[in-house]
C-alpha positions in Angstrom: 0.0 0.1 0.0 2.8 2.3 0.7 4.5 1.5 -2.5 1.3 2.3 -4.6 0.9 5.7 -2.8 4.4 6.5 -3.7 4.0 5.7 -7.4 0.9 7.9 -7.6 2.6 10.8 -6.0 5.6 10.5 -8.5 3.3 10.6 -11.4 1.6 13.7 -10.2 4.9 15.4 -10.0 5.9 14.7 -13.8 4.9 17.3 -16.5 3.0 16.1 -19.5 4.0 16.4 -23.4 2.2 19.5 -24.7 1.0 20.6 -28.1 3.8 23.1 -28.6 6.4 20.4 -28.2 4.7 18.3 -30.9 4.5 21.2 -33.4 8.1 22.0 -33.0 9.0 18.3 -33.7 6.9 18.4 -36.8 8.7 21.5 -38.1 12.2 20.1 -37.6 11.3 16.8 -39.2 9.9 18.6 -42.3 13.1 20.7 -42.8 15.2 17.6 -42.6 12.8 15.8 -45.1 13.0 18.6 -47.6 16.9 18.6 -47.5 16.9 14.7 -48.0 14.5 15.1 -51.1 16.9 17.7 -52.6 19.9 15.5 -52.2 18.1 12.5 -53.7 17.3 14.7 -56.9 21.0 15.8 -57.2 22.0 12.1 -56.9 19.6 11.0 -59.6 21.0 13.7 -61.9 24.6 12.8 -61.3 24.0 9.1 -62.0 22.5 10.0 -65.3 25.3 12.3 -66.2 27.8 9.5 -65.3 25.9 7.1 -67.5 25.9 9.4 -70.3 29.6 10.1 -70.0 30.4 6.4 -69.9 28.3 5.8 -72.9 30.2 8.6 -74.8 33.5 7.0 -73.9 32.3 3.6 -75.1 31.1 5.1 -78.4 34.4 7.0 -79.0 36.5 3.8 -78.3 34.3 1.7 -80.4 34.7 4.2 -83.3 38.5 4.1 -82.8 38.6 0.3 -82.8 36.4 0.1 -86.0 38.9 2.3 -87.8 42.0 0.6 -86.6 40.5 -2.7 -87.7 40.5 -1.5 -91.4 43.3 -2.0 -93.8 45.7 1.1 -93.8 44.8 2.2 -97.4 41.1 2.2 -96.4 41.7 4.7 -93.7 41.3 7.8 -95.9 42.2 11.3 -94.6 39.8 14.0 -95.5 37.1 16.3 -94.1 35.5 15.3 -90.8 32.4 13.1 -90.8 29.5 13.0 -88.2 27.0 10.6 -87.2 24.3 10.5 -84.5 23.1 7.8 -82.2 20.3 7.8 -79.5 20.7 5.8 -76.4 18.2 5.8 -73.5 16.8 9.1 -74.5 20.2 10.8 -75.0 21.3 11.7 -78.5 25.1 11.4 -79.2 26.9 13.1 -82.1 30.1 11.2 -83.2 32.6 13.3 -85.3 35.6 11.6 -86.8 38.6 13.4 -88.2 41.5 11.7 -90.2 44.6 13.4 -91.4 48.2 12.5 -92.4 51.1 13.0 -90.3 54.5 13.5 -92.0 57.1 11.5 -90.1 60.3 13.7 -90.0 62.5 10.5 -90.0 62.2 10.1 -93.7 62.9 13.8 -94.5 60.2 13.9 -97.1 57.5 16.5 -97.6 54.0 15.6 -98.8 52.0 16.7 -101.8 48.6 18.4 -101.3 47.1 14.8 -101.1 49.1 13.9 -98.1 51.5 11.6 -100.0 55.2 11.8 -99.8 56.8 13.4 -102.8 59.3 10.6 -103.1 57.2 7.7 -102.0 58.1 7.6 -98.3 56.8 4.6 -96.3 57.2 6.0 -92.7 54.2 8.5 -92.7 51.2 7.7 -90.6 47.6 8.8 -90.0 46.0 10.7 -87.0 42.6 9.7 -86.0 40.6 11.9 -83.7 37.0 11.0 -82.6 34.9 13.5 -80.5 31.5 12.5 -79.0 29.0 15.3 -78.0 25.7 15.1 -76.0 23.5 17.3 -73.9 23.3 16.7 -70.1 21.1 18.8 -67.7 20.9 21.4 -70.3 24.6 21.7 -70.9 26.6 20.4 -73.9 29.2 17.8 -73.0 32.0 16.3 -75.1 34.5 13.5 -75.0 37.6 13.3 -77.4 40.2 10.5 -77.9 43.0 10.4 -80.5 45.0 7.4 -82.0 47.7 7.1 -84.7 47.6 4.5 -87.4 50.9 3.4 -89.2 51.1 1.1 -92.1 52.4 -2.3 -91.1 54.9 -3.5 -93.5 54.8 -7.1 -94.7 57.0 -9.5 -92.9 60.6 -9.4 -94.3 61.2 -11.8 -97.0 64.4 -13.8 -97.9 66.8 -11.8 -100.1 67.2 -12.9 -103.7 69.8 -15.3 -104.8 72.2 -15.1 -107.6 74.8 -17.5 -108.8 77.0 -18.4 -111.7 75.9 -21.5 -113.7 79.0 -23.6 -113.9 78.6 -26.1 -116.6 79.7 -26.7 -120.2 78.4 -24.0 -122.4 77.6 -21.6 -119.5 80.3 -20.3 -117.1 83.8 -21.6 -116.8 84.6 -22.9 -113.3 85.9 -20.5 -110.6 89.6 -20.1 -110.6 90.2 -21.5 -114.1 93.4 -20.7 -115.9 93.3 -20.1 -119.7 96.0 -20.7 -122.2 97.9 -23.3 -120.2 100.4 -25.1 -122.5 101.2 -28.8 -122.2 105.0 -28.2 -122.1 107.4 -25.5 -120.8 111.2 -24.7 -121.1 113.2 -24.8 -117.8 116.1 -22.5 -117.0 118.6 -25.1 -118.6 116.7 -24.6 -121.9 115.2 -28.2 -121.7 111.6 -28.8 -122.7 109.6 -30.6 -120.0 106.0 -31.5 -119.3 104.0 -28.7 -117.7 102.4 -30.2 -114.5 99.8 -27.3 -114.5 98.5 -28.7 -117.8 97.9 -32.0 -116.2 96.0 -30.4 -113.4 93.9 -28.5 -115.9 93.0 -31.7 -117.6 91.9 -33.2 -114.3 89.7 -30.3 -113.7 88.3 -30.3 -117.3 89.7 -26.8 -117.8 91.2 -27.8 -121.0 87.7 -28.2 -122.6 87.4 -24.4 -122.3 90.6 -23.5 -124.0 89.2 -24.3 -127.4 86.2 -22.1 -126.9 88.5 -19.3 -125.8 90.9 -19.6 -128.7 88.3 -19.9 -131.3 85.9 -17.2 -130.2 88.4 -15.1 -128.4 86.0 -14.5 -125.6 84.9 -16.1 -122.3 81.1 -16.6 -122.0 79.4 -16.8 -118.7 75.9 -17.2 -117.3 74.2 -16.0 -114.2 70.9 -17.0 -112.7 68.9 -14.9 -110.2 65.7 -15.6 -108.4 63.5 -14.2 -105.7 60.9 -15.8 -103.6 58.4 -12.9 -104.0 59.2 -12.6 -107.7 59.9 -8.9 -107.5 63.5 -8.5 -108.7 64.2 -4.9 -109.7 68.0 -5.0 -110.4 70.8 -7.3 -111.4 74.2 -5.8 -111.7 77.5 -7.3 -113.0 80.8 -5.6 -112.4 84.3 -6.9 -113.7 87.8 -5.8 -112.5 88.7 -4.3 -115.9 85.9 -1.9 -116.1 83.0 -4.2 -117.2 79.6 -3.1 -116.0 76.2 -4.3 -116.9 72.7 -3.7 -115.5 69.6 -5.7 -116.3 65.9 -5.0 -115.9 63.8 -6.9 -113.3 62.2 -10.3 -114.2 60.6 -13.0 -111.8 63.5 -15.2 -112.5 66.5 -13.8 -114.5 69.1 -15.4 -116.6 71.8 -13.4 -118.3 71.5 -13.2 -122.1 73.6 -15.6 -124.2 75.8 -12.9 -125.5 77.3 -12.1 -122.0 81.1 -12.7 -122.2 84.5 -11.2 -121.7 86.2 -10.1 -124.9 89.9 -9.3 -125.6 89.7 -5.7 -124.5 88.4 -6.9 -121.2 90.3 -10.2 -120.8 94.0 -9.3 -120.5 96.9 -11.1 -119.0 96.4 -11.9 -115.3 93.4 -12.5 -113.1 89.8 -11.2 -113.8 87.1 -11.1 -111.2 83.4 -10.8 -111.8 81.1 -9.8 -109.1 77.2 -9.8 -109.5 74.3 -8.8 -107.1 70.6 -8.8 -107.3 68.0 -6.6 -105.5 64.3 -7.0 -105.0 61.5 -4.4 -104.6 61.8 -4.4 -100.7 65.3 -3.5 -100.9 66.9 -6.8 -100.0 70.2 -7.5 -101.6 71.5 -10.8 -102.4 75.0 -12.2 -101.4 77.3 -11.4 -104.1 78.2 -14.0 -106.6 82.0 -13.8 -107.3 84.1 -15.8 -109.6 87.6 -15.4 -110.8 89.4 -16.4 -114.1 93.1 -16.1 -115.1 94.5 -15.5 -118.5 98.0 -16.7 -118.8 99.8 -15.9 -122.1 103.4 -15.1 -120.9 105.8 -16.0 -118.2 106.3 -13.8 -115.2 109.0 -11.1 -115.3 111.3 -9.5 -112.5 110.8 -5.8 -112.2 114.5 -5.0 -112.8 116.0 -7.3 -110.1 114.6 -9.9 -107.8 116.5 -8.3 -104.8 117.2 -12.0 -103.6 118.6 -11.8 -100.0 119.8 -14.7 -97.8 120.3 -14.5 -94.0 121.3 -17.2 -91.5 118.5 -17.9 -89.1 120.4 -20.4 -86.9 122.9 -23.2 -87.0 120.8 -25.2 -89.6 118.6 -22.8 -91.5 118.8 -19.8 -94.0 115.9 -17.4 -94.8 115.5 -16.1 -98.3 113.4 -13.0 -99.2 112.8 -11.3 -102.6 110.7 -9.0 -104.4 107.9 -10.7 -106.3 107.9 -11.2 -110.1 105.1 -9.7 -112.0 102.7 -12.2 -113.6 100.6 -9.5 -115.2 100.1 -5.7 -114.9 98.3 -6.2 -111.5 99.2 -9.7 -110.3 102.5 -11.1 -108.8 103.7 -14.6 -109.1 103.1 -16.6 -105.8 104.7 -19.8 -106.8 108.6 -20.2 -107.3 111.2 -22.9 -108.0 114.2 -22.8 -105.4 117.7 -23.8 -106.5 120.7 -24.3 -104.1 124.2 -25.3 -104.4 127.5 -25.5 -102.5 130.7 -23.9 -103.9 131.9 -27.2 -105.1 128.6 -28.7 -106.3 126.2 -28.3 -109.2 122.8 -26.6 -108.8 120.1 -28.7 -107.1 116.4 -27.8 -107.4 115.1 -28.0 -103.8 111.6 -26.7 -104.4 109.9 -27.4 -107.7 106.8 -25.5 -106.9 107.0 -23.4 -103.7 104.0 -21.3 -102.8 105.3 -18.0 -101.2 102.6 -15.5 -100.9 105.0 -13.2 -98.9 108.0 -13.9 -100.9 109.8 -15.8 -98.1 111.3 -19.2 -98.0 113.1 -20.9 -95.0 115.7 -23.5 -96.0 116.2 -25.8 -93.2 118.3 -29.0 -92.2 121.5 -27.4 -93.3 125.1 -27.8 -92.0 126.5 -25.2 -89.5 129.1 -22.6 -90.6 128.4 -23.6 -94.2 128.0 -21.2 -97.1 125.2 -21.9 -99.7 124.3 -20.3 -103.0 120.7 -19.7 -104.1 118.6 -18.6 -107.1 114.8 -18.7 -107.7 112.6 -19.0 -110.8 109.2 -17.5 -110.9 106.1 -19.6 -112.1 103.0 -18.2 -113.7 99.5 -19.1 -112.9 99.6 -21.5 -115.9 103.0 -23.1 -115.1 105.2 -20.9 -117.3 108.7 -20.4 -116.0 110.3 -16.9 -115.9 114.0 -16.2 -115.8 116.1 -17.1 -112.9 117.0 -14.5 -110.3 120.5 -13.3 -109.5 122.6 -15.6 -107.3 122.8 -15.0 -103.6 125.0 -16.5 -101.0 124.3 -17.1 -97.3 126.1 -18.8 -94.5 124.6 -20.7 -91.5 125.6 -19.7 -88.0 128.0 -21.8 -85.8 127.6 -23.4 -82.5 129.0 -21.8 -79.3 128.8 -22.6 -75.6 129.8 -20.9 -72.4 130.4 -21.8 -68.7 130.5 -19.2 -65.9 132.5 -19.1 -62.7 132.1 -16.6 -59.9 133.9 -13.7 -61.8 134.8 -15.3 -65.2 133.1 -16.8 -68.2 134.8 -19.5 -70.5 133.5 -19.5 -74.2 134.0 -22.3 -76.8 132.8 -22.5 -80.3 133.0 -24.8 -83.5 135.5 -24.0 -86.2 134.4 -24.1 -89.9 134.8 -27.1 -92.0 134.2 -27.8 -95.8 134.2 -24.8 -98.0 134.6 -22.2 -95.2 137.7 -23.9 -93.8 140.6 -21.5 -94.1 138.4 -18.5 -95.0 138.2 -17.1 -91.6 140.9 -14.5 -90.7 139.7 -13.6 -87.1 137.1 -14.2 -84.5 135.6 -11.1 -82.7 134.1 -11.7 -79.3 131.2 -9.5 -78.2 129.7 -9.2 -74.8 126.3 -7.5 -74.4 126.8 -6.0 -77.9 130.3 -4.6 -77.1 133.6 -5.9 -78.5 135.7 -7.3 -75.8 138.4 -9.2 -77.7 139.9 -10.9 -80.7 141.4 -14.3 -81.4 143.0 -16.0 -84.4 141.3 -18.3 -87.0 142.4 -21.5 -85.3 141.4 -20.7 -81.8 138.0 -21.9 -80.6 138.0 -20.6 -77.1 138.1 -17.3 -75.1 138.2 -16.4 -71.3 136.3 -13.4 -70.3 137.5 -12.1 -66.9 136.6 -8.5 -67.3 140.1 -7.4 -68.5 141.6 -8.9 -65.4 139.2 -7.0 -63.1 136.7 -9.9 -62.9 133.1 -9.8 -63.8 130.3 -8.9 -61.5 128.9 -11.8 -59.5 125.4 -13.2 -60.0 125.0 -11.3 -63.2 123.6 -12.5 -66.6 125.8 -11.9 -69.7 125.1 -12.4 -73.4 127.9 -13.3 -75.8 128.1 -13.5 -79.7 131.2 -14.5 -81.8 131.6 -12.9 -85.3 133.9 -14.7 -87.9 135.6 -12.2 -90.4 137.5 -12.9 -93.6 140.7 -11.4 -95.0 138.8 -8.3 -96.3 137.1 -7.7 -93.0 133.8 -8.9 -94.1 131.6 -10.8 -91.8 131.3 -14.4 -92.9 128.7 -15.3 -90.3 128.2 -15.3 -86.5 127.6 -17.8 -83.6 124.4 -18.4 -81.9 123.9 -16.3 -78.9 125.3 -17.7 -75.6 123.7 -16.6 -72.4 125.3 -17.3 -69.1 125.1 -16.0 -65.4 128.1 -15.6 -63.0 128.2 -17.3 -59.6 127.3 -15.6 -56.4 
């Protein structure tokens, strides 16, 4: 009962919710509702504008892709074109502009039609697409740009050109014309020409008759290209020959192509041919060389043959090459050698010496030899022998070293050089330190009585002189080191 009375009293103390409070609440809620309705309207308009912008972008990109999918030549520069399209109540105007762009890389200007004046292939086209539409009473637009370049065809294989090596077409590469079956050696004896036998094996002889009867060398070239678009075939010869031919799908030189006497002179003759196609591909050159040999090689005054000892058992010969033609030198030589008391011996019947050097090995030490050489033409003809040159091999020497002294010994000459030596001169480190007589083969170096330096390396060479104070030859170099 007490609790019930308490609740009643509390309720009587609380104030009630009046009409004024209700009106104020309604006003506040109305203001908030109007604000929310305005935001909703703005949101609807923004969504619609976004959809329109997205649609415009899609239309522009679609147009770009349509153009890029066309062949390059079908994308034609010119005045701008327009088209309209209605989507979801919105009308879109699509404007397309295509124009040439001159690529500065080719350094070529364009004519009024947008083409290079010299047919350049690097220029490209600029494509601009602009889409316009109206949104919320305002005109909107979206623009995109792309560039289109002509895609060249994949590179093709270059053309091929070759000589046709067969009977009645082109002589073999390296053929030598006018080779005779015999030749005369330096003793005046007629002997078989080994070069002729080689020519018979290579069937070169079959070509000699053609050259001798027609006084020309015919040749044939064949050129082909996988795309059948040859535009050039050129032939050049080392004596001023120059021919150019018009393009054909597969090209063969005409039957009259040949080398005539005013082109074919003594010596080697090279022919070089190339082919070019429309894409600018150039073939590997076809090269062949023929040699006309009508006369023996000749020395230009003198052979300048020189012989020098290279050791105890070898001599090096050097000379100036003999001319085999106006522009070629003989590269093959016969080498003759003799001792003072013997006859000439041919030690090389056909020595190839591109650098005009020959090393004669396996000789006796301290021995004088005589040499002469004979040039051989490309067809085996023999020229005149060179002047005679003499050269002497070195002699052996040895040395033993003490703490401050070096003892030298060497071999005395035998055979033809025995008795020719007048004196031996001993050199240490390039300086003369003493002399001994022709029958002495030893020398002691003690530094002129002062003694040599200990633990030092020394180099010795002994020179042999004749009665006229000319050097006959020298020893090998002796290197020793004194004791410590």
